[in-house]
C-alpha positions in Angstrom: 75.3 -100.6 -223.7 77.8 -103.3 -224.3 77.2 -107.0 -224.3 79.7 -109.3 -222.6 80.6 -112.3 -224.8 82.0 -115.5 -223.4 84.7 -117.3 -225.3 83.9 -121.0 -225.7 85.7 -123.8 -227.4 84.0 -126.5 -229.4 86.0 -129.6 -228.9 85.9 -133.0 -230.7 87.3 -136.4 -230.1 87.3 -139.5 -232.3 86.2 -142.7 -230.5 88.6 -145.2 -232.1 90.7 -145.7 -229.0 89.5 -144.9 -225.5 91.2 -145.4 -222.1 89.3 -147.5 -219.7 86.8 -145.9 -217.4 88.8 -145.6 -214.1 87.5 -147.2 -210.9 85.7 -144.7 -208.8 87.3 -143.8 -205.4 86.3 -146.0 -202.5 82.8 -145.1 -201.3 81.6 -143.7 -204.7 79.3 -145.6 -207.1 77.6 -145.2 -210.5 73.9 -144.4 -210.8 72.5 -145.1 -214.3 69.8 -142.8 -215.8 66.3 -143.3 -214.7 63.5 -140.8 -214.9 63.2 -141.1 -211.1 66.8 -139.6 -210.6 66.1 -136.5 -212.6 65.8 -134.4 -209.4 69.2 -135.7 -208.3 70.8 -134.7 -211.7 69.2 -131.3 -211.3 70.5 -130.9 -207.7 74.1 -131.9 -208.6 73.9 -129.7 -211.7 72.8 -126.7 -209.5 75.5 -127.4 -206.8 78.2 -127.9 -209.4 77.5 -124.8 -211.5 75.5 -122.2 -209.5 78.7 -120.4 -208.2 80.7 -120.9 -211.4 81.3 -118.7 -214.4 78.9 -120.7 -216.6 76.1 -119.6 -214.4 76.6 -116.1 -215.8 76.5 -117.5 -219.4 73.5 -119.8 -218.6 71.4 -118.2 -215.9 69.4 -121.3 -215.4 72.5 -122.9 -213.9 72.3 -120.4 -211.0 68.8 -121.5 -210.0 67.7 -125.0 -208.8 64.3 -124.7 -210.6 66.2 -123.6 -213.8 68.4 -126.7 -213.5 65.4 -128.9 -213.1 63.7 -127.4 -216.1 67.0 -127.8 -218.2 67.3 -131.5 -217.2 63.6 -132.0 -217.9 64.1 -130.5 -221.4 67.3 -132.5 -222.1 65.8 -135.8 -220.9 62.5 -135.5 -222.9 64.3 -134.5 -226.2 64.3 -137.1 -229.0 68.1 -136.6 -229.1 68.6 -137.6 -225.4 70.9 -140.6 -224.8 70.0 -142.2 -221.5 72.7 -144.8 -222.0 75.4 -142.1 -221.7 73.8 -140.1 -218.9 75.0 -140.9 -215.4 75.3 -139.8 -211.8 78.1 -140.5 -209.4 77.0 -140.8 -205.7 78.5 -141.6 -202.4 76.8 -142.7 -199.1 75.6 -139.2 -198.3 74.8 -137.6 -201.6 74.9 -137.5 -205.4 78.0 -135.5 -206.4 78.7 -135.9 -210.2 76.6 -135.8 -213.3 76.9 -136.1 -217.1 74.1 -135.7 -219.6 74.4 -136.6 -223.3 72.5 -136.4 -226.6 73.1 -137.1 -230.2 72.1 -134.3 -232.6 74.1 -135.6 -235.6 74.2 -139.2 -236.8 77.3 -141.0 -235.5 78.2 -138.3 -233.1 77.6 -138.0 -229.3 77.3 -134.7 -227.6 78.3 -134.2 -224.0 75.9 -131.5 -222.9 77.0 -131.0 -219.2 79.6 -132.5 -216.9 79.4 -131.3 -213.3 81.0 -132.3 -210.0 80.0 -130.7 -206.7 82.9 -128.6 -205.4 83.5 -130.7 -202.2 84.1 -133.8 -204.4 86.4 -132.3 -207.0 90.0 -133.4 -207.5 89.1 -137.1 -207.1 88.9 -138.0 -210.8 85.1 -138.0 -210.9 84.9 -135.7 -213.9 87.3 -137.9 -215.8 85.3 -140.9 -215.0 82.0 -139.3 -216.0 83.5 -138.2 -219.4 85.0 -141.6 -220.1 81.7 -143.4 -219.1 79.9 -141.2 -221.6 82.5 -141.8 -224.3 82.3 -145.6 -223.9 78.5 -145.4 -224.2 78.9 -143.4 -227.4 81.2 -146.1 -228.8 78.8 -148.9 -227.8 76.1 -147.0 -229.7 78.3 -147.1 -232.8 79.3 -143.5 -232.8 82.6 -142.4 -234.3 83.0 -138.9 -232.7 82.2 -137.0 -229.5 81.7 -133.3 -229.2 81.3 -130.8 -226.4 81.7 -127.1 -225.7 83.6 -125.5 -222.8 84.0 -122.0 -221.6 87.6 -120.9 -222.3 88.1 -119.6 -218.8 87.1 -122.9 -217.2 90.8 -124.1 -217.3 90.3 -127.3 -215.2 87.6 -128.5 -217.5 89.4 -127.5 -220.7 92.6 -129.3 -219.5 90.6 -132.4 -218.5 89.1 -132.6 -222.0 92.5 -132.1 -223.7 94.0 -134.8 -221.5 91.2 -137.2 -222.7 92.0 -136.5 -226.4 89.6 -133.7 -227.2 90.9 -131.1 -229.6 89.6 -127.6 -230.1 88.0 -127.3 -233.6 86.2 -124.0 -233.3 86.2 -120.9 -231.1 82.8 -119.4 -230.4 81.7 -116.2 -228.7 78.4 -116.4 -226.9 76.2 -113.8 -225.1 74.5 -114.9 -221.9 71.1 -116.5 -222.3 68.2 -114.2 -221.4 
């Protein structure tokens, strides 16, 4: 029996200089973290990832309850950064999410960035990442890190365009 390994990149970015957070497209708005919006984060996370490659790597992404449990675990961790965790919404629904933590002093970790497929291509992912990076800098951090699946070319290219550089290649088996 063989195990499928997923190639992932660990990427880092220094926070000395950051582009401004872009204005959201007309009709979209920011929703700051609040425990009451955890179900909205879970819903967006599920809708953004359930049909994507990462749902094979992280099976909880393919299940709404799994996403809700994941977000519950992230948000109750002592490393969670509510200041860097955001939703983007429009008049009809929440459609983008970013969750962040800090596991190492002076370093912010972007744990998940997701945009619902119908809202992709509008700059929401870029806005979410930059919103998180600015929060990291306001917290006095000097570096940001994240991981991305190598085959997720749009996400990888977005992170590169925002100044992230690959510092390590990892191979990961799917979570049980």
